[in-house]
N, C-alpha and C positions, 0 to 999 in steps of 0.2 A: 504494500500500500504506500502510495506516495504521501509525503508529509508537506502539505502546502500551508502557507499562512492563511489565516481566516479572513480573506478578502470577501467583498460582496459576491464575486463570482463563485468562490468556493462555498460560501454560505448557500447560494442558490442551488448549487450542485448537491450539497448534502440534503437540503430540503426536498428537492425533486426525488432523490433516492428514498428518503424516509417516507414521503407521502405516497410514492409509487410502489415501493417494495415492503414497507413496514408500517402500513397505516394503523394496524392494531396497536403497535408499540406507541405511536403518537397518541392514540386514544388513552393508552395506559399512563403515559406521562401526564395527560390532562387529569385523569382520575386520581392517581396517587400523589403526584407532586403538586398538581394544581388544585386539588381538593374539589374537583367537579364530580358530583355524585353519579350522574348518569348522562354523560355527554352524548349527543346525537351525532355530531360531526367534530372532527379535530384535524387541523392541518398545521404542519410546521411551516412558519413563514420566514424565520430568520434565526441564524445562529451567530452569536458574537462570542468573544472570549469570556464574557461574564454570564450570558443568559441564552436560553432558547426562548423564542417567542412563538406562541401558537395562536391560532384562531380557533376558538371553541364555540360552536353554536353561534357564530357571527360576532363573538366578543374577543377582544385581545386578552391574552394571558401570558404573563412573563414568568418564567421559572429560572431562578438563579442556580448556577452551578456551584459546587462546593469548593472550587478553586478556579483560578484564571486559566483558561485553555491557552495552550501555546501554539497549536497548529491543528490541521485537519486530522492527523493521526490521534492526537490527544482528544479531539472531539469524538472520534469514533470510539475510542476506548471508554470515554466518560459516558457516552450514551448507552453503550452495552452494559457498563457497570451499574448505571442507574436502573436499567431493566432488571438485572440480576438481583438488585437490592430490594425489589418489590416483593411483598408477600405473594405467594402463589395465587391467592384469591383475587389479586388485582389484575392478574394477567392471564 
């Protein structure tokens, strides 16, 4: 996996990948980290070094990371770790 700085283009690439291939994971981020009890739709719209921004049922939701992301590889590992940290009932 290449390790690219978190530029707007890299953020867009990550968001396209997550929304296209991991839509259920995005819903789970909204549920577990965003506290949305029963989201109907969730879409990742931006990744920065500090946060992921989702659109959940038409509303903006910002979820802070537990550390400052350094690059795209760190973003990948962090997103995976966040999924693994969820209780099984969340996902």
